[in-house]
MIGUVEX-86176 format. One record per residue (C-alpha): residue number from 1; residue in three letters; chain; y, z, x. Coordinates in steps of 0.1 Angstrom, whole numbers. Layout:
NODE   resi   resn   chain       y       z       x
NODE    NUM    ala       A       Y       Z       X
...
This chain:
NODE   resi   resn   chain       y       z       x
NODE      1    met       A      -1       0       2
NODE      2    ile       A      34      -6      15
NODE      3    leu       A      48      26       6
NODE      4    ala       A      18      46      24
NODE      5    ala       A      23      21      56
NODE      6    ala       A      58      38      52
NODE      7    val       A      51      69      52
NODE      8    ala       A      29      72      80
NODE      9    val       A      56      64     109
NODE     10    ser       A      85      88      86
NODE     11    cys       A      77     118     110
NODE     12    glu       A      82      97     139
NODE     13    ala       A     106      76     129
NODE     14    leu       A     138     102     112
NODE     15    pro       A     163     116     137
NODE     16    gln       A     157     145     157
NODE     17    ala       A     194     159     155
NODE     18    glu       A     198     191     135
NODE     19    thr       A     210     185     104
NODE     20    ile       A     214     201      70
NODE     21    asn       A     194     189      43
NODE     22    pro       A     200     191       5
NODE     23    val       A     175     202     -16
NODE     24    pro       A     161     175     -36
NODE     25    phe       A     174     172     -72
NODE     26    ser       A     134     176     -85
NODE     27    gln       A     133     209     -66
NODE     28    val       A     160     227     -83
NODE     29    thr       A     158     240    -121
NODE     30    leu       A     186     244    -144
NODE     31    asp       A     180     273    -162
NODE     32    ser       A     210     277    -188
NODE     33    gly       A     248     271    -187
NODE     34    phe       A     270     244    -181
NODE     35    trp       A     252     220    -164
NODE     36    ala       A     221     222    -182
NODE     37    asp       A     242     220    -211
NODE     38    arg       A     255     189    -198
NODE     39    met       A     219     173    -191
NODE     40    gln       A     206     184    -222
NODE     41    thr       A     235     161    -238
NODE     42    glu       A     227     133    -212
NODE     43    ile       A     192     133    -221
NODE     44    ala       A     189     137    -257
NODE     45    val       A     219     112    -264
NODE     46    thr       A     234      93    -237
NODE     47    val       A     202      79    -222
NODE     48    pro       A     184      64    -256
NODE     49    phe       A     222      54    -261
NODE     50    ser       A     224      35    -228
NODE     51    leu       A     188      18    -228
NODE     52    thr       A     199       2    -262
NODE     53    lys       A     233     -11    -245
NODE     54    cys       A     211     -31    -219
NODE     55    glu       A     195     -51    -243
NODE     56    ser       A     218     -79    -232
NODE     57    ala       A     211     -75    -197
NODE     58    ile       A     171     -71    -205
NODE     59    ser       A     171    -107    -224
NODE     60    arg       A     185    -126    -193
NODE     61    phe       A     155    -111    -176
NODE     62    glu       A     132    -128    -206
NODE     63    lys       A     153    -158    -208
NODE     64    cys       A     148    -161    -175
NODE     65    ile       A     114    -157    -174
NODE     66    ala       A     106    -187    -203
NODE     67    tyr       A     129    -212    -184
NODE     68    leu       A     108    -208    -156
NODE     69    asp       A      77    -210    -175
NODE     70    gly       A      89    -238    -193
NODE     71    thr       A      85    -223    -225
NODE     72    ser       A     123    -228    -236
NODE     73    ser       A     151    -250    -219
NODE     74    glu       A     181    -224    -221
NODE     75    arg       A     190    -212    -191
NODE     76    pro       A     199    -175    -190
NODE     77    glu       A     239    -170    -191
NODE     78    pro       A     253    -170    -155
NODE     79    his       A     266    -134    -148
NODE     80    arg       A     278    -112    -113
NODE     81    phe       A     266     -77    -127
NODE     82    ile       A     257     -74    -159
NODE     83    ser       A     219     -62    -136
NODE     84    ser       A     232     -39    -118
NODE     85    asp       A     247     -19    -151
NODE     86    met       A     213     -21    -162
NODE     87    tyr       A     195      -8    -132
NODE     88    lys       A     220      23    -128
NODE     89    val       A     208      29    -168
NODE     90    leu       A     172      30    -155
NODE     91    glu       A     181      51    -126
NODE     92    gly       A     195      80    -154
NODE     93    ala       A     166      71    -175
NODE     94    ala       A     143      80    -144
NODE     95    tyr       A     168     110    -133
NODE     96    ser       A     158     125    -168
NODE     97    leu       A     121     120    -166
NODE     98    met       A     120     141    -144
NODE     99    ile       A     136     170    -165
NODE    100    lys       A     120     159    -199
NODE    101    pro       A      88     133    -194
NODE    102    asp       A      91     110    -221
NODE    103    pro       A      62      82    -222
NODE    104    glu       A      87      58    -245
NODE    105    ile       A     112      58    -216
NODE    106    glu       A      84      53    -190
NODE    107    lys       A      73      26    -212
NODE    108    lys       A     107       9    -214
NODE    109    ile       A     111      13    -173
NODE    110    asp       A      76       0    -171
NODE    111    tyr       A      84     -31    -192
NODE    112    val       A     118     -39    -172
NODE    113    ala       A     105     -34    -139
NODE    114    glu       A      74     -63    -151
NODE    115    leu       A     100     -86    -159
NODE    116    ile       A     122     -85    -131
NODE    117    gly       A      87     -89    -107
NODE    118    lys       A      82    -119    -124
NODE    119    val       A     119    -135    -117
NODE    120    gln       A     122    -126     -85
NODE    121    arg       A     111    -149     -60
NODE    122    pro       A      83    -149     -42
NODE    123    asp       A     103    -146     -11
NODE    124    gly       A     125    -114     -25
NODE    125    tyr       A     154    -134     -34
NODE    126    leu       A     167    -113     -67
NODE    127    tyr       A     198    -133     -84
NODE    128    ile       A     193    -148    -120
NODE    129    thr       A     218    -167    -119
NODE    130    his       A     209    -190     -90
NODE    131    ile       A     170    -187     -97
NODE    132    ser       A     174    -201    -133
NODE    133    gly       A     199    -231    -115
NODE    134    asn       A     223    -221    -134
NODE    135    pro       A     252    -250    -122
NODE    136    tyr       A     281    -237    -100
NODE    137    val       A     300    -205    -118
NODE    138    asn       A     334    -192    -108
NODE    139    glu       A     329    -166     -82
NODE    140    met       A     288    -168     -80
NODE    141    gly       A     287    -195     -55
NODE    142    glu       A     273    -234     -55
NODE    143    lys       A     239    -216     -36
NODE    144    pro       A     225    -178     -26
NODE    145    tyr       A     245    -162      -3
NODE    146    ser       A     274    -190      -5
NODE    147    phe       A     300    -168     -18
NODE    148    val       A     289    -133      -5
NODE    149    val       A     322    -118      -8
NODE    150    his       A     326    -118     -51
NODE    151    ser       A     290    -130     -59
NODE    152    his       A     281     -97     -64
NODE    153    glu       A     241    -104     -52
NODE    154    leu       A     236     -75     -27
NODE    155    tyr       A     254     -49     -55
NODE    156    asn       A     231     -56     -73
NODE    157    val       A     200     -54     -60
NODE    158    gly       A     214     -23     -42
NODE    159    his       A     214      -7     -77
NODE    160    leu       A     180     -15     -78
NODE    161    tyr       A     172       2     -48
NODE    162    glu       A     187      34     -62
NODE    163    ala       A     164      30     -95
NODE    164    ala       A     137      21     -75
NODE    165    val       A     137      56     -51
NODE    166    ala       A     146      79     -85
NODE    167    tyr       A     114      60    -106
NODE    168    tyr       A      94      66     -78
NODE    169    gln       A     103     104     -73
NODE    170    ala       A      98     110    -112
NODE    171    thr       A      68      91    -115
NODE    172    gly       A      49      83     -84
NODE    173    lys       A      47      50     -92
NODE    174    thr       A      57      21     -72
NODE    175    asn       A      59      -7     -93
NODE    176    leu       A     100     -11     -89
NODE    177    leu       A      97       2     -52
NODE    178    asp       A      77     -26     -43
NODE    179    ile       A     105     -51     -57
NODE    180    ala       A     128     -31     -38
NODE    181    ile       A     112     -31      -3
NODE    182    lys       A     104     -71      -9
NODE    183    ser       A     141     -77     -16
NODE    184    ala       A     154     -51      11
NODE    185    lys       A     128     -74      37
NODE    186    his       A     143    -105      25
NODE    187    val       A     177     -94      28
NODE    188    asn       A     171     -82      61
NODE    189    lys       A     160    -116      76
NODE    190    val       A     180    -140      56
NODE    191    phe       A     210    -118      70
NODE    192    phe       A     198    -109     103
NODE    193    glu       A     177    -130     117
NODE    194    gly       A     176    -162      96
NODE    195    asp       A     153    -179      70
NODE    196    pro       A     151    -218      68
NODE    197    asn       A     156    -216      31
NODE    198    tyr       A     187    -200      34
NODE    199    asn       A     223    -208      53
NODE    200    asp       A     205    -237      68
NODE    201    gly       A     186    -213      89
NODE    202    lys       A     213    -193     104
NODE    203    pro       A     220    -155      97
NODE    204    val       A     245    -147      73
NODE    205    met       A     258    -120      92
NODE    206    gln       A     284    -111      67
NODE    207    ala       A     291     -75      52
NODE    208    pro       A     290     -80       8
NODE    209    gly       A     326     -84      -6
NODE    210    his       A     314     -50     -33
NODE    211    glu       A     299     -27     -12
NODE    212    glu       A     269      -3     -26
NODE    213    ile       A     237     -17      -7
NODE    214    glu       A     244       4      21
NODE    215    leu       A     244      37       3
NODE    216    ala       A     213      21     -16
NODE    217    leu       A     192      13      15
NODE    218    cys       A     200      48      30
NODE    219    lys       A     181      59      -3
NODE    220    leu       A     153      36       8
NODE    221    tyr       A     156      48      43
NODE    222    lys       A     151      87      32
NODE    223    val       A     122      79       7
NODE    224    thr       A      99      58      26
NODE    225    gly       A     110      68      65
NODE    226    asp       A     109      30      75
NODE    227    glu       A     138      26     101
NODE    228    leu       A     142      -7      92
NODE    229    tyr       A     167       4      60
NODE    230    leu       A     185      26      77
NODE    231    asn       A     194       1     104
NODE    232    met       A     202     -24      78
NODE    233    ala       A     226       5      61
NODE    234    lys       A     246       0      96
NODE    235    lys       A     246     -30     104
NODE    236    phe       A     257     -44      75
NODE    237    leu       A     286     -11      82
NODE    238    asp       A     294     -25     117
NODE    239    ile       A     302     -63     108
NODE    240    arg       A     326     -55      82
NODE    241    gly       A     358     -66      90
NODE    242    val       A     343     -85     121
NODE    243    thr       A     322    -111     110
NODE    244    phe       A     339    -125      84
NODE    245    val       A     380    -115      70
NODE    246    pro       A     389    -132      41
NODE    247    glu       A     427    -149      41
NODE    248    gly       A     444    -145       5
NODE    249    ser       A     460    -127     -16
NODE    250    gly       A     450    -103     -46
NODE    251    thr       A     412    -101     -49
NODE    252    met       A     409    -120     -17
NODE    253    ala       A     434    -102       2
NODE    254    pro       A     415     -84      34
NODE    255    glu       A     423     -50      25
NODE    256    tyr       A     409     -54      -7
NODE    257    ala       A     372     -49      -1
NODE    258    gln       A     380     -28      33
NODE    259    gln       A     374     -61      53
NODE    260    his       A     411     -62      74
NODE    261    ala       A     395     -45     103
NODE    262    pro       A     360     -32     121
NODE    263    val       A     358       1     101
NODE    264    thr       A     355      21     130
NODE    265    glu       A     389      12     132
NODE    266    gln       A     397      21     100
NODE    267    arg       A     422      51      97
NODE    268    glu       A     435      50      58
NODE    269    val       A     425      43      27
NODE    270    ala       A     427       4      10
NODE    271    gly       A     417     -16     -14
NODE    272    his       A     396     -11     -43
NODE    273    ala       A     389      21     -52
NODE    274    val       A     352      20     -59
NODE    275    arg       A     347       0     -30
NODE    276    ala       A     361      20      -8
NODE    277    gly       A     341      49     -22
NODE    278    tyr       A     309      35     -15
NODE    279    leu       A     316      20      19
NODE    280    tyr       A     331      59      31
NODE    281    thr       A     297      71      13
NODE    282    gly       A     274      44      37
NODE    283    met       A     294      55      66
NODE    284    ser       A     293      94      61
NODE    285    gln       A     255      90      47
NODE    286    val       A     245      72      78
NODE    287    asp       A     262      93     103
NODE    288    ala       A     243     123      84
NODE    289    leu       A     207     105      94
NODE    290    thr       A     214      99     125
NODE    291    gly       A     233     127     138
NODE    292    asn       A     251     100     162
NODE    293    gly       A     292     103     148
NODE    294    asp       A     293      68     153
NODE    295    tyr       A     319      71     123
NODE    296    thr       A     334     107     124
NODE    297    glu       A     367      96     139
NODE    298    ala       A     376      70     113
NODE    299    leu       A     361      90      84
NODE    300    thr       A     382     120      95
NODE    301    ala       A     415     102      95
NODE    302    ile       A     405      83      63
NODE    303    trp       A     394     113      43
NODE    304    asn       A     430     129      57
NODE    305    asn       A     451     106      44
NODE    306    leu       A     429     103      13
NODE    307    val       A     435     142       1
NODE    308    ser       A     469     143      16
NODE    309    thr       A     487     113       2
NODE    310    arg       A     469      93     -22
NODE    311    met       A     445     118     -43
NODE    312    his       A     451     128     -81
NODE    313    ile       A     452     165     -89
NODE    314    thr       A     421     156    -108
NODE    315    gly       A     403     143     -80
NODE    316    gly       A     408     109     -96
NODE    317    leu       A     410      75     -69
NODE    318    gly       A     430      46     -74
NODE    319    gly       A     461      49     -85
NODE    320    val       A     476      15     -87
NODE    321    arg       A     460      -2    -120
NODE    322    ala       A     470     -37    -107
NODE    323    val       A     447     -38     -81
NODE    324    glu       A     421     -10     -95
NODE    325    gly       A     424      12     -62
NODE    326    phe       A     451      26     -36
NODE    327    gly       A     489      15     -38
NODE    328    gly       A     512      31      -9
NODE    329    glu       A     510      67       2
NODE    330    tyr       A     521      90     -25
NODE    331    glu       A     521      64     -54
NODE    332    leu       A     505      85     -83
NODE    333    pro       A     514      81    -115
NODE    334    asn       A     504      95    -142
NODE    335    arg       A     508      71    -170
NODE    336    glu       A     498      41    -153
NODE    337    ala       A     472      57    -131
NODE    338    tyr       A     434      42    -128
NODE    339    asn       A     418      67    -117
NODE    340    glu       A     382      45    -125
NODE    341    thr       A     352      68    -137
NODE    342    cys       A     332      52    -106
NODE    343    ala       A     354      60     -82
NODE    344    gly       A     355      92     -93
NODE    345    val       A     319      92     -90
NODE    346    ala       A     321      74     -54
NODE    347    asn       A     344     104     -43
NODE    348    val       A     317     131     -50
NODE    349    phe       A     293     108     -30
NODE    350    phe       A     316     105      -2
NODE    351    asn       A     320     142       4
NODE    352    glu       A     288     154      -1
NODE    353    gly       A     278     130      26
NODE    354    met       A     308     146      47
NODE    355    phe       A     296     175      40
NODE    356    leu       A     259     165      53
NODE    357    ala       A     273     153      86
NODE    358    ser       A     294     185      95
NODE    359    gly       A     285     218      72
NODE    360    asp       A     326     218      66
NODE    361    ala       A     326     232      29
NODE    362    lys       A     361     215      25
NODE    363    tyr       A     346     181      15
NODE    364    leu       A     322     201     -10
NODE    365    asp       A     357     215     -27
NODE    366    val       A     371     183     -32
NODE    367    ala       A     334     170     -47
NODE    368    glu       A     335     197     -70
NODE    369    ile       A     376     190     -82
NODE    370    ser       A     361     151     -88
NODE    371    ile       A     330     158    -103
NODE    372    phe       A     346     185    -130
NODE    373    asn       A     374     160    -137
NODE    374    asn       A     383     130    -129
NODE    375    ala       A     342     122    -131
NODE    376    leu       A     335     143    -158
NODE    377    ala       A     361     137    -178
NODE    378    gly       A     342      97    -184
NODE    379    val       A     317     104    -206
NODE    380    ser       A     323     127    -240
NODE    381    leu       A     309     157    -249
NODE    382    ser       A     287     140    -273
NODE    383    gly       A     276     120    -248
NODE    384    asp       A     284      90    -265
NODE    385    gly       A     319      79    -256
NODE    386    phe       A     331      64    -225
NODE    387    phe       A     360      64    -203
NODE    388    tyr       A     368      39    -178
NODE    389    val       A     402      47    -171
NODE    390    asn       A     412      83    -161
NODE    391    pro       A     455      86    -167
NODE    392    leu       A     472     122    -162
NODE    393    glu       A     490     110    -191
NODE    394    ala       A     484      94    -228
NODE    395    asp       A     508      83    -254
NODE    396    gly       A     481      78    -285
NODE    397    glu       A     493      45    -286
NODE    398    trp       A     489      23    -255
NODE    399    lys       A     455       8    -253
NODE    400    phe       A     445      17    -220
NODE    401    asn       A     411      19    -219
NODE    402    his       A     398     -12    -218
NODE    403    gly       A     414     -23    -251
NODE    404    val       A     410      13    -264
NODE    405    ala       A     435      43    -268
NODE    406    gly       A     411      66    -265
NODE    407    arg       A     372      69    -259
NODE    408    ala       A     352      38    -260
NODE    409    glu       A     320      31    -268
NODE    410    trp       A     302      12    -244
NODE    411    phe       A     324     -19    -220
NODE    412    gly       A     319     -54    -210
NODE    413    cys       A     322     -45    -174
NODE    414    ala       A     294     -14    -183
NODE    415    cys       A     295       2    -149
NODE    416    cys       A     313      37    -156
NODE    417    pro       A     291      50    -183
NODE    418    pro       A     254      48    -164
NODE    419    asn       A     273      58    -135
NODE    420    ile       A     285      92    -145
NODE    421    ser       A     255     100    -166
NODE    422    arg       A     230      92    -135
NODE    423    leu       A     255     120    -118
NODE    424    ile       A     253     140    -140
NODE    425    leu       A     216     144    -140
NODE    426    gln       A     213     148    -103
NODE    427    met       A     239     175    -102
NODE    428    pro       A     204     199     -95
NODE    429    gly       A     207     184     -61
NODE    430    tyr       A     242     191     -50
NODE    431    met       A     237     229     -58
NODE    432    tyr       A     219     242     -23
NODE    433    ser       A     210     225      11
NODE    434    tyr       A     198     244      42
NODE    435    ser       A     194     238      80
NODE    436    arg       A     170     255     100
NODE    437    asp       A     182     292     102
NODE    438    ala       A     206     287      70
NODE    439    ile       A     211     282      34
NODE    440    tyr       A     243     266      19
NODE    441    leu       A     254     274     -17
NODE    442    met       A     270     240     -23
NODE    443    leu       A     279     239     -63
NODE    444    tyr       A     276     273     -85
NODE    445    gly       A     259     277    -116
NODE    446    ser       A     225     292    -131
NODE    447    ser       A     197     276    -114
NODE    448    ser       A     161     284     -91
NODE    449    thr       A     147     267     -62
NODE    450    thr       A     125     271     -37
NODE    451    ile       A     132     265      -2
NODE    452    pro       A     113     257      30
NODE    453    leu       A     132     275      57
NODE    454    gly       A     114     271      91
NODE    455    lys       A      73     282      81
NODE    456    asn       A      89     303      55
NODE    457    lys       A      97     296      21
NODE    458    val       A     128     315       3
NODE    459    lys       A     131     317     -36
NODE    460    leu       A     164     318     -53
NODE    461    ser       A     175     325     -88
NODE    462    gln       A     211     321     -95
NODE    463    val       A     230     329    -127
NODE    464    ser       A     265     322    -132
NODE    465    asn       A     288     306    -164
NODE    466    tyr       A     307     287    -132
NODE    467    pro       A     330     270    -138
NODE    468    phe       A     347     295    -159
NODE    469    asp       A     335     324    -145
NODE    470    gly       A     338     327    -109
NODE    471    ser       A     309     359    -108
NODE    472    val       A     274     348     -91
NODE    473    thr       A     245     369     -90
NODE    474    leu       A     215     353     -64
NODE    475    ala       A     181     371     -64
NODE    476    val       A     167     363     -30
NODE    477    glu       A     132     361     -25
NODE    478    pro       A     114     349      11
NODE    479    lys       A      79     346      11
NODE    480    arg       A      83     375      43
NODE    481    lys       A     109     394      54
NODE    482    glu       A     134     373      79
NODE    483    thr       A     167     370      90
NODE    484    phe       A     186     336      83
NODE    485    lys       A     220     334      69
NODE    486    ile       A     235     328      36
NODE    487    met       A     264     305      34
NODE    488    ala       A     283     311       1
NODE    489    arg       A     312     284      -3
NODE    490    ile       A     345     298      -7
NODE    491    pro       A     363     272     -22
NODE    492    thr       A     400     267     -13
NODE    493    trp       A     415     271     -49
NODE    494    ala       A     401     305     -43
NODE    495    gly       A     428     311     -17
NODE    496    glu       A     471     316     -17
NODE    497    glu       A     478     282      -7
NODE    498    met       A     468     254     -25
NODE    499    phe       A     445     239     -52
NODE    500    met       A     426     215     -31
NODE    501    pro       A     424     209       6
NODE    502    gly       A     453     183      16
NODE    503    gly       A     483     200      10
NODE    504    leu       A     496     175     -19
NODE    505    tyr       A     491     208     -47
NODE    506    ser       A     503     234     -38
NODE    507    phe       A     497     270     -57
NODE    508    ile       A     536     288     -71
NODE    509    asp       A     518     319     -82
NODE    510    lys       A     498     339     -56
NODE    511    ala       A     461     353     -64
NODE    512    thr       A     460     386     -81
NODE    513    ala       A     424     397     -61
NODE    514    lys       A     404     384     -35
NODE    515    val       A     370     373     -32
NODE    516    glu       A     341     400     -32
NODE    517    ile       A     305     394     -19
NODE    518    lys       A     278     424     -22
NODE    519    val       A     247     429     -12
NODE    520    asn       A     224     453     -35
NODE    521    gly       A     254     464     -52
NODE    522    glu       A     274     472     -18
NODE    523    pro       A     305     452      -4
NODE    524    val       A     295     434      31
NODE    525    asn       A     318     423      55
NODE    526    tyr       A     312     392      63
NODE    527    leu       A     328     362      88
NODE    528    thr       A     335     328      73
NODE    529    asp       A     323     295      89
NODE    530    lys       A     343     266      82
NODE    531    gly       A     349     272      41
NODE    532    phe       A     317     296      43
NODE    533    ala       A     312     328      37
NODE    534    val       A     284     341      61
NODE    535    val       A     265     368      50
NODE    536    glu       A     235     369      81
NODE    537    arg       A     209     398      75
NODE    538    glu       A     169     405      74
NODE    539    trp       A     164     394      37
NODE    540    lys       A     136     409      21
NODE    541    lys       A     122     404     -17
NODE    542    gly       A     141     420     -42
NODE    543    asp       A     174     414     -21
NODE    544    val       A     203     405     -46
NODE    545    leu       A     235     388     -32
NODE    546    thr       A     268     392     -57
NODE    547    ile       A     299     368     -56
NODE    548    asp       A     332     372     -74
NODE    549    ile       A     355     349     -72
NODE    550    pro       A     388     355     -92
NODE    551    met       A     395     329    -117
NODE    552    asp       A     435     335    -119
NODE    553    val       A     454     307    -143
NODE    554    arg       A     476     294    -114
NODE    555    thr       A     505     271    -115
NODE    556    val       A     509     242     -93
NODE    557    lys       A     539     220     -76
NODE    558    cys       A     530     188     -64
NODE    559    asp       A     546     169     -31
NODE    560    glu       A     578     159     -35
NODE    561    arg       A     575     124     -22
NODE    562    val       A     550     123     -56
NODE    563    leu       A     582     113     -78
NODE    564    asp       A     559     112    -110
NODE    565    asn       A     559     149    -106
NODE    566    val       A     593     160     -97
NODE    567    gly       A     603     189    -121
NODE    568    lys       A     566     193    -135
NODE    569    thr       A     538     218    -132
NODE    570    ala       A     501     213    -139
NODE    571    val       A     477     246    -144
NODE    572    thr       A     446     251    -125
NODE    573    arg       A     419     281    -133
NODE    574    gly       A     393     277    -111
NODE    575    pro       A     381     242    -104
NODE    576    leu       A     394     230    -134
NODE    577    val       A     427     214    -144
NODE    578    tyr       A     444     217    -179
NODE    579    cys       A     461     196    -198
NODE    580    ala       A     476     197    -232
NODE    581    glu       A     466     177    -258
NODE    582    glu       A     486     167    -291
NODE    583    val       A     461     181    -316
NODE    584    asp       A     469     220    -301
NODE    585    asn       A     507     210    -294
NODE    586    pro       A     518     196    -324
NODE    587    ser       A     556     195    -307
NODE    588    met       A     543     176    -280
NODE    589    ser       A     564     145    -295
NODE    590    glu       A     595     163    -291
NODE    591    gly       A     586     173    -253
NODE    592    leu       A     568     205    -241
NODE    593    ser       A     583     225    -212
NODE    594    ile       A     568     254    -192
NODE    595    asp       A     586     288    -177
NODE    596    ile       A     584     297    -143
NODE    597    asn       A     562     329    -150
NODE    598    pro       A     542     320    -181
NODE    599    asp       A     519     349    -199
NODE    600    trp       A     487     330    -197
NODE    601    lys       A     461     345    -221
NODE    602    val       A     420     332    -215
NODE    603    asp       A     406     323    -248
NODE    604    glu       A     373     306    -261
NODE    605    phe       A     367     280    -285
NODE    606    thr       A     339     293    -311
NODE    607    thr       A     338     263    -332
NODE    608    gly       A     343     223    -330
NODE    609    pro       A     337     198    -303
NODE    610    leu       A     350     223    -274
NODE    611    ser       A     331     255    -284
NODE    612    gly       A     324     276    -254
NODE    613    ile       A     352     261    -237
NODE    614    lys       A     376     280    -226
NODE    615    ser       A     415     276    -232
NODE    616    ile       A     447     291    -220
NODE    617    thr       A     474     302    -239
NODE    618    cys       A     514     307    -231
NODE    619    pro       A     538     312    -261
NODE    620    gly       A     539     278    -271
NODE    621    ile       A     515     258    -253
NODE    622    arg       A     476     255    -255
NODE    623    leu       A     459     242    -226
NODE    624    ile       A     424     224    -225
NODE    625    pro       A     403     217    -194
NODE    626    tyr       A     415     175    -184
NODE    627    tyr       A     375     167    -187
NODE    628    ser       A     375     180    -225
NODE    629    trp       A     409     157    -238
NODE    630    asp       A     401     131    -267
NODE    631    asn       A     369     148    -279
NODE    632    arg       A     388     156    -311
NODE    633    gly       A     399     124    -323
NODE    634    asp       A     418      97    -307
NODE    635    ser       A     450      86    -310
NODE    636    lys       A     464     122    -295
NODE    637    lys       A     491     124    -267
NODE    638    met       A     479     141    -236
NODE    639    thr       A     494     153    -201
NODE    640    val       A     484     169    -171
NODE    641    trp       A     517     174    -155
NODE    642    ile       A     544     197    -178
NODE    643    asp       A     580     200    -178
NODE    644    asp       A     598     223    -160
NODE    645    lys       A     621     247    -188
NODE    646    gln       A     655     241    -177
C-alpha cells in the first residue's frame, strides 16, 4: 500500500530538531463549554447543510465522467475553484466523523472520492475544465498549467490533500489519500523534474498564484512521513518571486500574490490577504517542521509589520475592499473594511505555525483574537448563515456581504463557509502542545487529553467557561511522578498596556487585578517565559493547577495614525471585542457616545439566539461580542468603535 510504504520510512525522515508538537484534535475531547457547543452546531447543522450546497460541484464530476465515457455529449461547465469549496466541505465533514460517526456522511464522502478517482487522469492530473476538453476559458489557461498565476489548479488540489488527510485520520481509509498522493507526485514531476506531456517536457518551475498547496503538502508530509512533500512545499516557497514575476496591475500586480520578491526578502505584508495568510502559514510550518529557520527573519518582520500597522482589532486582515487585501500602513477603515472570513482563518493558521516554530505565546494571543472575533463572526450562531466580509461598522442598508446587508445563506464563491466550519471542528487541536519536558496550554476551555511526555503519559482534564470567564482548573495525572513544566499562557490582554501585541490598540484604563496561579490551592511563584507562566515541579496524580485570569471590561484607544478611529473608543473583555448593535441600542440612529470612565456591568442573555452570551452595559449602551452580531435579524446598525462623549 502506498501509505504503508511511506510510513515505513517516517521515523528516519522526520527532522531531529527539538520541536513543539501540537496534540492532534482527534486526541482532545471537548467535554462541555463554548467550543463543545459550537462544534455540536457544526455537526448538527453546518456540515449537513454545507454538503447539500456541494451538489453543483459534485455534479461537475458526474458530468465529466459521463462525457469521458461517451454516455453524454455535455461537458461540465468550466470553473476555476468550485472543486476547492467542495474539498473544504469534505474536510470539515471528515473532522465531524471523529466526534460523531455518521454512516451516511461517510458514504457520501466515499461516493465523492470514487468520482474524483474516476476523473483523475492516470498520471495524476486533476482539473475538470482541462480534463473534459473545454475550449479556452479566461484565467484557466489554454492547456494544463499554462496560466498557473490564476488557474487555481494547485489551489484546488491543495484543498483536496487537506481533505484526504482529514478523512484518513477520521476513518483510516486511504481512498482520498491515494488520490492525493498520486496528484502530489504528478505535481512534483511536472513542476520540478519535467514531464513530456506538460510544458514541452520542461519543469514548470512556477509558484501558484493562490497559495494553499504549500501548507497542504506539510500536512501530507506529517501524515505519511514522506519527505518528498515537505521538500515540495519548500521548493514552491523558494521559487516564488524568483522564477516568475507578473507584469501588470490589479490582480496581475506582482504584490497581489506576493510574487514581488523572493519570500526570504519580503518584510511587509502585501497583496490579497488570504493568499498572503496562506503563504506565511506555509513558511512558518516549513520552519517548524525542519527546524532550520530559513524564513524566520522574513516572517518576524512580516508579522511585526502586520500587527503594528495593518490588523484590525478583531484580528481581521485585509482592510482594502478593492484588492481584498492590504493597503498602506494604518489603512484600517471600519465600514469599508473587507476582512474576509478566510483571511481570519488564515491568520489563525499563520500564528499557530509561528508559535510552533518559536514557542512564543504572543503568536497564540493574535490567533486567539482572530478566532474569537473576525473568524467566528463568519458563521451564525445557528450554523447556517455566513459572512464573507467582516466590517467593523454597518448601517443596515449597504449590501456589503456579497450582495446582502446581513448574513447570507451561501455564496457563489463559497470559500468562506467551509473554511470557518473546518476551523471550528479543528479547535481541539489548538488547545495543547508539548516538547520534550514541557506541556503548553495554548487555548483555554473545558477539555481532556493524554499527552505522551517522554516515556511518561500525562492525563489532563480542564474545566473553564472561557472566553466568558478567566478561571481555569486543570487536573494533572501523570502515569508516574515526574518533574516537568506546565506552560500556562498569560494573554497580552491580561496585562496593563495593550489588547494584543503590536501596539496598535492600547488600554485606556488599568487592570484591577493580576493573574493568580495555584497548585492544590496554594499560590505558587512562577517565572515567565515568552508569554507563558512556567510552573515546574514534580507532578503526581491528584495535583490540580488553577489559573485565574481577571476579565475586566477594558476600554481601548487606537494608534492615532488610523484616521477612522480618532476620537473613538472600543470595548473589550478578555479576548472578546464588543460592539453596539441597533437592536439593543435604538438611539444608534442619532449616534452613540461613550464616557471616559463608564460604569460597566456584565450581564448574560437568558433567552433568544444570544442565550448564555455575556453582554456589557453602561448607562445608555448595551454591547455584545462582535462574533455574535447579526443573529437577531438583518438590517441593523452595528459599530465596534464608539464616539467619545464630548
